[in-house]
C-alpha positions as CSV (number, residue, x, y, z in Angstrom):
1,M,2.2,0.7,11.6
2,V,2.4,2.4,8.4
3,C,3.6,0.8,5.2
4,S,6.0,2.7,3.0
5,T,3.4,3.5,0.3
6,G,0.5,4.5,1.7
7,C,0.3,7.9,0.8
8,M,-2.4,9.3,-1.7
9,M,-3.0,11.8,-4.4
10,H,-5.9,13.0,-6.4
11,R,-5.6,13.7,-10.1
12,S,-5.1,17.3,-10.6
13,S,-5.9,19.8,-13.3
14,T,-5.7,23.7,-13.7
15,S,-9.4,23.7,-14.7
16,P,-12.0,25.3,-12.5
17,S,-14.1,22.1,-12.4
18,A,-11.1,20.0,-11.1
19,G,-10.4,22.9,-8.5
20,E,-14.1,22.8,-7.6
21,A,-13.6,18.9,-7.2
22,L,-10.8,19.3,-4.8
23,T,-12.4,22.0,-2.7
24,A,-15.7,19.7,-2.6
25,A,-13.5,16.7,-1.6
26,A,-11.4,18.6,1.1
27,E,-14.8,19.6,2.5
28,A,-16.3,16.2,2.5
29,Y,-13.4,14.6,4.2
30,E,-13.3,17.2,7.0
31,A,-17.0,17.0,7.5
32,A,-16.2,13.2,8.2
33,L,-13.3,14.0,10.6
34,P,-14.8,15.6,13.4
35,G,-12.0,15.8,15.9
36,L,-9.3,16.8,13.3
37,R,-6.7,18.6,15.2
38,A,-3.9,19.5,12.7
39,Q,-3.5,19.3,9.0
40,F,0.1,21.0,7.9
41,A,2.6,21.0,5.1
42,I,5.8,19.2,6.0
43,D,7.7,19.6,2.4
44,G,10.1,22.0,4.4
45,L,11.8,18.8,5.8
46,D,13.4,18.2,2.6
47,R,15.1,20.2,-0.2
48,T,12.7,19.1,-3.3
49,G,9.7,21.5,-2.3
50,V,7.0,19.1,-3.8
51,P,3.8,19.7,-1.8
52,T,3.4,17.2,0.9
53,W,0.9,17.6,3.9
54,A,0.2,15.5,7.1
55,T,-2.8,15.7,9.4
56,W,-3.5,14.3,12.7
57,W,-7.1,13.4,13.9
58,R,-8.4,12.0,17.4
59,G,-11.5,10.2,17.6
60,P,-13.2,8.4,20.4
61,G,-10.5,6.3,22.0
62,V,-8.0,6.4,18.8
63,A,-5.5,8.8,17.3
64,L,-4.1,8.6,13.9
65,G,-2.9,10.8,10.8
66,G,-2.3,10.7,7.2
67,V,-0.1,12.0,4.4
68,G,-0.8,13.2,1.2
69,Y,1.0,14.7,-1.7
70,G,0.5,16.3,-5.4
71,P,1.5,19.1,-7.6
72,S,0.0,21.5,-5.6
73,A,-0.8,22.3,-1.9
74,A,-4.4,21.8,-2.6
75,Q,-3.7,18.2,-3.9
76,A,-1.4,17.2,-0.9
77,R,-4.2,18.4,1.4
78,V,-6.9,16.4,0.2
79,G,-4.5,13.4,-0.2
80,A,-3.6,13.7,3.6
81,L,-7.5,13.9,4.5
82,G,-8.5,11.2,2.2
83,E,-5.7,8.8,3.9
84,T,-7.3,9.9,7.3
85,V,-10.4,9.1,6.4
86,E,-9.3,5.5,5.1
87,S,-7.5,4.7,8.7
88,A,-10.5,6.3,10.7
89,F,-13.1,4.6,8.9
90,S,-11.6,1.4,9.1
91,L,-10.9,1.7,12.6
92,L,-14.7,2.7,13.5
93,A,-15.9,0.0,11.2
94,F,-14.3,-2.8,12.8
95,R,-16.4,-1.8,16.2
96,R,-19.4,-2.4,14.2
97,L,-18.8,-5.1,11.5
98,E,-20.7,-8.4,12.0
99,R,-18.5,-11.3,12.7
100,T,-18.9,-15.0,12.2
101,T,-16.6,-17.4,13.9
102,A,-16.3,-21.0,12.1
103,S,-14.3,-23.3,10.0
104,Y,-14.1,-22.6,6.1
105,S,-15.6,-26.1,5.4
106,E,-18.5,-25.4,7.7
107,L,-19.3,-21.9,6.1
108,R,-18.9,-23.4,2.6
109,R,-21.5,-26.1,3.8
110,R,-23.8,-23.5,5.1
111,H,-23.5,-20.7,2.4
112,G,-21.8,-22.5,-0.6
113,A,-18.6,-21.7,-2.4
114,A,-19.9,-18.4,-3.7
115,G,-20.5,-17.3,-0.2
116,V,-17.1,-17.7,1.2
117,A,-13.5,-16.9,0.2
118,D,-11.3,-19.8,0.2
119,P,-7.9,-18.8,2.2
120,R,-6.0,-20.4,-0.1
121,T,-6.5,-18.1,-2.6
122,L,-5.7,-15.2,0.0
123,G,-1.8,-15.6,-0.3
124,L,-1.3,-16.9,3.1
125,P,2.4,-17.4,4.7
126,A,4.1,-20.3,3.3
127,G,4.4,-23.1,6.0
128,S,0.9,-21.7,7.4
129,P,-0.9,-24.4,9.6
130,Y,-4.0,-23.6,7.9
131,S,-7.0,-26.2,7.3
132,E,-10.2,-26.1,6.1
133,D,-11.5,-27.1,9.7
134,M,-9.3,-24.3,11.5
135,V,-11.7,-21.9,13.3
136,L,-11.5,-18.2,12.0
137,T,-13.2,-15.4,12.4
138,W,-14.8,-13.9,9.0
139,V,-16.4,-10.5,8.2
140,P,-18.5,-10.0,5.2
141,M,-17.5,-8.4,2.0
142,R,-19.4,-8.0,-1.5
143,R,-18.4,-8.4,-4.8
144,A,-17.8,-5.2,-6.9
145,L,-19.9,-5.0,-10.0
146,A,-19.5,-2.7,-13.2
147,T,-22.7,-1.2,-14.3
148,R,-23.3,0.6,-17.2
149,G,-25.0,4.1,-17.2
150,T,-24.0,8.0,-16.6
151,D,-22.4,9.4,-13.6
152,D,-24.7,12.5,-13.0
153,R,-21.2,14.4,-12.1
154,D,-19.7,13.2,-15.2
155,P,-20.9,14.2,-18.5
156,R,-18.4,12.1,-20.3
157,G,-20.3,9.0,-19.0
158,A,-17.9,7.3,-16.9
159,P,-18.7,3.6,-15.6
160,T,-20.2,3.5,-12.3
161,L,-20.2,0.4,-9.9
162,E,-22.3,-1.3,-7.5
163,L,-21.8,-4.0,-4.8
164,D,-23.4,-7.3,-5.2
165,G,-26.3,-7.9,-2.7
166,Q,-24.7,-11.3,-1.7
167,A,-22.2,-11.2,1.3
168,V,-18.9,-13.0,0.6
169,L,-17.2,-14.0,4.2
170,V,-13.6,-13.2,4.4
171,P,-11.2,-13.8,6.9
172,V,-10.9,-10.7,9.4
173,D,-7.1,-10.6,8.9
174,L,-7.5,-9.7,5.3
175,V,-10.2,-6.9,5.9
176,A,-8.5,-5.3,8.8
177,S,-5.5,-3.0,7.9
178,S,-3.5,-3.1,11.3
179,P,-3.4,-5.3,14.3
180,S,-5.0,-2.6,16.2
181,E,-8.3,-3.1,14.6
182,L,-8.9,-6.4,15.9
183,G,-10.4,-7.0,19.2
184,E,-12.1,-9.3,21.6
185,R,-14.8,-10.3,19.2
186,D,-12.1,-11.9,16.8
187,T,-11.7,-15.0,18.8
188,G,-10.5,-17.2,15.6
189,E,-7.1,-18.0,14.9
190,R,-5.1,-15.9,13.3
191,L,-3.8,-16.6,9.8
192,L,-1.6,-13.2,8.9
193,M,-0.6,-9.9,9.9
194,P,-2.9,-7.4,8.7
195,V,-1.7,-4.9,6.3
196,A,-3.4,-1.8,4.8
197,N,-2.9,-3.2,1.1
198,G,-6.1,-2.3,-0.6
199,M,-7.2,0.7,0.8
200,G,-9.0,3.3,-0.9
201,A,-11.3,6.8,-0.2
202,G,-13.0,8.9,-2.6
203,T,-16.3,10.8,-2.9
204,S,-18.1,8.3,-4.5
205,L,-18.0,4.4,-4.2
206,R,-16.5,3.7,-7.4
207,Q,-13.4,6.4,-6.7
208,A,-12.7,4.8,-3.5
209,V,-12.7,1.1,-4.8
210,V,-10.6,2.4,-7.9
211,H,-8.0,3.7,-5.4
212,G,-8.0,0.4,-3.6
213,V,-7.9,-1.5,-6.9
214,L,-4.7,0.4,-8.1
215,E,-3.1,-0.2,-5.0
216,I,-3.6,-4.1,-5.3
217,L,-2.5,-4.1,-8.8
218,Q,0.8,-2.2,-7.7
219,R,1.7,-4.4,-4.5
220,D,0.8,-7.4,-6.6
221,G,3.1,-6.4,-9.5
222,N,6.3,-5.2,-7.7
223,G,6.3,-7.3,-4.4
224,L,9.0,-9.8,-6.1
225,T,10.9,-7.4,-8.4
226,F,11.9,-4.4,-6.4
227,R,13.7,-3.6,-3.3
228,A,15.7,-6.3,-2.0
229,L,14.6,-8.3,-5.1
230,D,15.4,-5.3,-7.5
231,R,16.1,-6.6,-11.1
232,G,17.8,-3.2,-12.0
233,A,15.5,-2.6,-14.9
234,V,15.5,1.2,-15.4
235,I,13.2,3.4,-17.8
236,E,14.9,5.6,-20.3
237,L,13.0,9.0,-20.0
238,G,13.0,11.3,-23.3
239,P,12.7,15.1,-22.8
240,D,9.2,14.8,-23.9
241,D,8.0,11.9,-21.8
242,G,5.6,12.4,-19.0
243,D,3.5,15.2,-18.6
244,A,4.3,19.1,-17.3
245,E,3.6,18.0,-13.6
246,T,6.0,15.2,-13.8
247,R,8.8,17.2,-15.7
248,R,8.5,19.8,-13.0
249,A,8.9,17.4,-10.2
250,L,11.6,15.6,-12.0
251,G,13.4,18.9,-12.5
252,A,13.0,19.9,-8.8
253,L,14.5,16.6,-7.7
254,R,17.6,16.8,-10.0
255,A,17.8,20.5,-9.0
256,A,18.2,19.2,-5.2
257,G,20.9,16.9,-5.9
258,V,19.0,13.7,-6.3
259,D,20.2,11.1,-8.6
260,V,16.7,9.9,-9.8
261,M,15.9,6.3,-10.9
262,V,12.5,5.2,-12.7
263,K,12.2,1.6,-12.9
264,I,9.8,-1.1,-14.1
265,A,8.4,-3.7,-11.7
266,S,6.1,-5.4,-14.0
267,I,3.6,-5.0,-17.1
268,D,1.3,-7.7,-15.4
269,R,-2.4,-7.8,-17.1
270,G,-0.8,-4.8,-19.4
271,V,-0.5,-2.5,-16.5
272,P,2.8,-0.5,-16.3
273,D,3.6,-0.9,-12.4
274,L,6.5,1.7,-11.8
275,Y,8.6,2.9,-9.1
276,V,10.9,5.4,-8.5
277,V,14.2,5.6,-6.3
278,G,17.2,7.8,-5.8
279,H,19.4,9.8,-3.0
280,A,21.3,13.0,-2.9
281,P,24.5,13.6,-1.1
282,G,24.3,13.8,2.6
283,D,21.1,11.7,2.8
284,D,20.7,9.6,5.7
285,L,19.7,5.6,5.0
286,V,16.1,6.2,5.7
287,V,15.6,9.3,3.6
288,A,17.8,7.7,0.7
289,T,15.7,4.9,0.8
290,A,12.5,6.8,0.0
291,C,10.6,5.2,-3.0
292,G,7.5,6.2,-5.0
293,E,5.3,3.4,-6.5
294,A,2.3,3.4,-8.9
295,A,0.6,1.0,-11.4
296,H,-2.0,2.5,-13.6
297,P,-3.4,1.5,-17.2
298,D,-2.3,5.2,-18.5
299,R,1.3,4.9,-18.2
300,D,1.5,8.9,-18.0
301,V,-0.4,8.7,-14.9
302,A,1.7,5.8,-13.4
303,L,4.9,7.6,-13.8
304,R,3.3,11.0,-12.5
305,K,2.4,9.2,-9.4
306,A,5.4,7.4,-8.7
307,V,7.8,10.6,-9.4
308,L,5.4,12.5,-7.0
309,E,5.3,9.9,-4.4
310,F,8.9,9.5,-4.2
311,A,9.6,13.1,-4.1
312,S,7.2,13.5,-1.0
313,A,8.4,10.2,0.6
314,R,11.7,12.2,1.3
315,A,9.8,14.4,3.4
316,R,7.5,12.2,4.7
317,K,10.3,9.8,6.0
318,A,12.0,12.8,7.5
319,F,8.7,13.6,9.2
320,M,7.9,10.3,10.4
321,H,11.3,9.3,11.6
322,G,13.7,12.2,11.4
323,P,14.7,14.7,14.5
324,L,11.8,15.7,16.7
325,A,13.3,19.1,16.9
326,A,13.1,19.6,13.1
327,V,9.3,18.3,13.4
328,R,8.3,20.9,16.1
329,G,9.8,23.6,13.5
330,I,7.4,22.8,10.9
331,A,4.1,21.3,12.7
332,P,1.6,23.3,14.6
333,Q,2.6,24.2,18.2
334,D,0.4,21.6,19.7
335,Y,0.9,19.0,17.3
336,L,4.0,17.1,18.8
337,D,2.7,17.3,22.3
338,D,-0.8,15.5,21.1
339,A,1.0,13.0,19.0
340,L,3.6,11.8,21.1
341,A,1.3,11.2,24.3
342,V,-0.3,8.5,22.3
343,V,3.1,6.8,20.8
344,D,3.1,3.3,22.1
345,P,6.5,1.5,21.1
346,A,4.9,-1.9,22.8
347,A,1.9,-1.7,19.8
348,E,4.8,-1.9,17.2
349,E,5.9,-4.8,15.4
350,A,9.3,-5.4,17.2
351,R,11.1,-6.6,14.7
352,V,10.3,-3.5,12.3
353,L,10.9,-1.1,15.3
354,D,14.2,-2.3,16.2
355,A,15.2,-2.4,12.4
356,T,14.4,1.4,11.6
357,V,16.1,2.1,15.1
358,G,19.2,0.3,14.0
359,W,19.4,2.1,10.8
360,L,19.1,5.6,12.7
361,T,22.0,4.8,15.2
362,A,24.1,2.9,12.7
363,G,27.7,3.5,12.8
364,T,30.0,4.2,9.7
365,E,30.8,0.6,9.0
366,Q,27.2,-0.6,9.4
367,Q,26.0,2.2,7.4
368,A,28.5,1.0,4.7
369,A,27.4,-2.3,4.6
370,V,23.9,-1.3,4.1
371,W,24.9,1.1,1.1
372,T,26.9,-1.7,-0.5
373,R,23.5,-3.7,-0.4
374,L,21.4,-0.9,-1.6
375,D,23.8,-0.3,-4.6
376,A,23.6,-3.8,-5.6
377,T,19.6,-3.8,-5.4
378,V,17.7,-0.6,-5.0
379,F,20.2,1.5,-7.0
380,S,21.3,-0.7,-9.6
381,R,21.2,-0.6,-13.4
382,R,21.3,-3.7,-15.3
383,S,19.0,-3.3,-18.2
384,T,16.8,-0.5,-19.9
385,V,13.2,0.1,-21.3
386,R,12.2,3.2,-23.3
387,F,9.2,4.7,-21.5
388,G,7.5,4.9,-25.0
389,D,7.7,1.1,-25.3
390,L,5.5,0.5,-22.1
391,P,1.8,-0.4,-22.7
392,T,-0.7,2.3,-22.0
393,S,-4.5,2.3,-22.1
394,P,-5.7,5.6,-20.7
395,T,-9.3,4.9,-20.8
396,A,-9.1,1.3,-19.4
397,D,-11.1,0.7,-16.0
398,P,-8.9,-1.0,-13.1
399,S,-11.8,-3.3,-12.0
400,A,-12.8,-4.2,-15.4
401,I,-8.9,-5.3,-15.9
402,M,-9.3,-7.6,-12.7
403,A,-12.5,-9.0,-14.4
404,E,-11.0,-9.8,-17.8
405,H,-8.1,-11.8,-15.9
406,G,-10.7,-13.8,-13.9
407,L,-10.2,-12.1,-10.9
408,E,-13.1,-10.9,-8.6
409,V,-13.1,-7.5,-6.5
410,L,-14.5,-7.9,-3.2
411,V,-15.3,-5.0,-1.4
412,A,-15.8,-4.1,2.3
413,D,-17.6,-0.8,2.5
414,L,-16.0,0.9,5.5
415,T,-18.2,4.5,5.3
416,P,-20.4,4.8,8.7
417,P,-24.1,4.3,8.3
418,G,-26.0,7.3,7.7
419,S,-23.1,9.5,6.7
420,I,-23.8,9.7,3.1
421,E,-27.0,11.8,1.7
422,G,-28.5,10.7,-1.2
423,G,-26.1,8.0,-2.0
424,E,-23.0,10.0,-3.2
425,G,-21.1,13.3,-2.4
426,G,-19.7,12.6,0.9
427,A,-16.5,10.8,2.0
428,R,-16.3,7.2,1.4
429,A,-13.9,4.3,2.5
430,V,-13.2,0.7,1.5
431,K,-11.2,-2.1,1.7
432,V,-10.6,-4.3,-1.4
433,V,-9.4,-7.8,-1.4
434,V,-8.9,-9.8,-4.8
435,P,-8.1,-13.2,-4.3
436,G,-5.3,-14.4,-6.8
437,T,-3.2,-11.5,-5.9
438,E,-0.5,-11.1,-3.6
439,V,1.5,-9.0,-1.3
440,E,4.4,-9.2,1.5
441,T,6.3,-12.2,0.2
442,V,9.6,-10.9,1.7
443,A,8.4,-9.5,4.9
444,Y,6.0,-12.1,6.1
445,G,6.6,-15.0,3.4
446,R,3.1,-14.8,2.1
447,I,2.8,-16.4,-1.4
448,G,0.4,-18.3,-3.7
449,E,0.3,-19.5,-7.0
450,A,1.3,-16.4,-8.9
451,G,4.0,-15.6,-6.7
452,V,5.6,-19.1,-7.2
453,R,5.3,-18.6,-11.2
454,R,7.0,-15.5,-10.9
455,L,9.8,-16.8,-8.9
456,T,10.5,-20.2,-10.6
457,G,9.8,-18.3,-14.1
458,G,12.4,-15.7,-13.2
459,G,15.1,-18.1,-12.1
460,R,14.6,-17.7,-8.7
461,D,14.9,-21.5,-7.7
462,D,16.9,-20.5,-4.8
463,L,13.7,-19.1,-3.3
464,A,10.7,-21.1,-4.7
465,R,10.4,-24.8,-6.2
466,V,7.7,-27.0,-7.5
467,G,7.5,-30.6,-6.8
468,R,9.0,-32.8,-4.1
469,R,10.1,-30.9,-1.0
470,P,13.7,-29.6,-1.4
471,E,16.4,-30.5,0.8
472,G,17.2,-27.9,3.5
473,D,15.7,-26.6,6.7
474,G,13.8,-23.3,5.2
475,W,11.7,-24.9,2.7
476,R,8.0,-24.4,3.9
477,E,5.1,-25.4,1.6
478,V,3.0,-23.1,-0.1
479,V,-0.8,-23.3,0.8
480,L,-2.7,-23.9,-2.3
481,T,-5.9,-25.1,-3.8
482,A,-5.8,-28.6,-5.3
483,D,-6.6,-26.9,-8.5
484,A,-3.5,-24.4,-8.3
485,V,-1.3,-27.5,-7.5
486,Q,-2.1,-29.2,-10.6
487,R,-1.7,-26.2,-12.8
488,L,1.7,-25.9,-11.1
489,G,2.4,-29.2,-11.7
490,G,2.7,-30.2,-8.1
491,P,3.1,-28.7,-4.6
492,A,5.1,-25.6,-4.3
493,W,7.7,-24.7,-1.8
494,L,9.1,-21.3,-0.4
495,D,12.5,-21.2,1.4
496,R,11.5,-18.9,4.1
497,D,15.4,-18.8,5.2
498,A,16.8,-17.6,2.1
499,V,14.2,-15.1,1.4
500,D,15.1,-13.6,4.8
501,A,18.8,-13.7,3.8
502,V,18.0,-11.8,0.7
503,A,16.4,-9.2,3.0
504,A,18.7,-9.6,5.9
505,G,19.4,-5.9,7.1
506,L,16.8,-4.2,4.6
507,L,13.5,-4.4,6.6
508,P,13.1,-0.8,6.6
509,L,12.6,-0.9,3.0
510,Y,9.4,-3.0,3.6
511,R,7.8,-2.1,6.8
512,E,8.0,1.0,8.9
513,P,6.9,1.8,12.6
514,G,4.4,4.5,13.4
515,R,5.1,8.2,13.2
516,H,7.7,9.2,15.8
517,T,7.9,6.0,17.4
518,A,11.6,5.5,16.5
519,R,12.6,8.9,18.0
520,L,10.7,8.5,21.3
521,V,12.2,5.2,21.5
522,L,15.8,6.7,21.2
523,G,14.7,9.1,24.1
524,E,14.2,12.2,22.0
525,R,12.5,15.3,23.2
526,P,11.4,18.3,21.1
């Protein structure tokens, strides 16, 4: 399963050093992926022309691919390779990661509070049966420590990053990025559906961790303010807003007839969290609901990434879920035969696959009903914010921002042992977990203290409340620490039925099946 924002983009520049860095990154990623079978452009599936690439890799007993984008083909190719490294390294890491099977209360007695993450701080589903005595499977992570010094490859003196020597045990569900990574050794009870939020790749540990932290900032900041819960807050762009790459991409989108809307999800912790939506005449539901998301301390970087990701998402969705004959027209000759041979609809989350197939086969009346919902949410315009009024901190370090707000960054280094000579320069991949941040409230009912504050503070007492259990069958208690309950002023509740009703018929906005699966279910053959 993939989420709709899983693509990577590396920063670009026209300087020779940036070009050399891209070449080095591509070489490092390719070297880390023996069994890489295909890498090719897919932007021909959409009219905007923003470079978008896909990859396909077959490893021992596994097969997967990535998608990347950027202002150049070189950028897009590196992004696709980087995403492939993330997924491949994660799958392979879970075959060797040490496991501990025990309850939280037992591990806390054994290792102390600093040695184990409290599941109640990790955004569990409302109504979860979790207790401190529940036996879970745990894997080790380590705290990220920002250190002073100079990176030899960066004469400007960029901050470096190290991992604390003390392991912090975290439930395996939070460290895994898909159910396929869990196996026979994960014998403890399941807490939640694993998702890829917090994965990062790079050619240094710090670069990989920063990628993961930025994704967490993005998802934590937008989950309750966009898509089915869209507030309609549109960014006003002046003619000189954004850099040249952004303006070129916006021009290409508009020239292709796409009505582009840049929106603001939040500015939590002073970080602009933006997203871009829009559609063109003739778009089907899947392509029309493409979305580009980005959170970054530098508002120009956030805008560029969101715009480019949106443009590429149109091609990505056409590639992942569009007609196989069209994919055959742009892919290498043997790609589809190889990819379809390993597609397994039974391995998908059934409700996600069914919802996507439903959109692809919707009749006129059903499509009209979905469009009505989209016009009232995703494409709504209720307020405006000037781009120049957004906060911006071009030199801020994302990991430091987390620390400034009392949030610790936990890192699982997924890089295969012995694959990095001299410590840096090769492909690196990590999974980042930040207790206190949240994700997937709409899709999976996951919520914690911060989400409750966002909903109740935003006037959504139809969805969340604090105090006595409200009347109604859908209310489920939010799993919180005693300190969080005290800070909120009482126990918290989420109406799972009401959340489901808000997103009814719109699940493909949040979750997507794996590439080509929906078309295979429909009986297509290229």
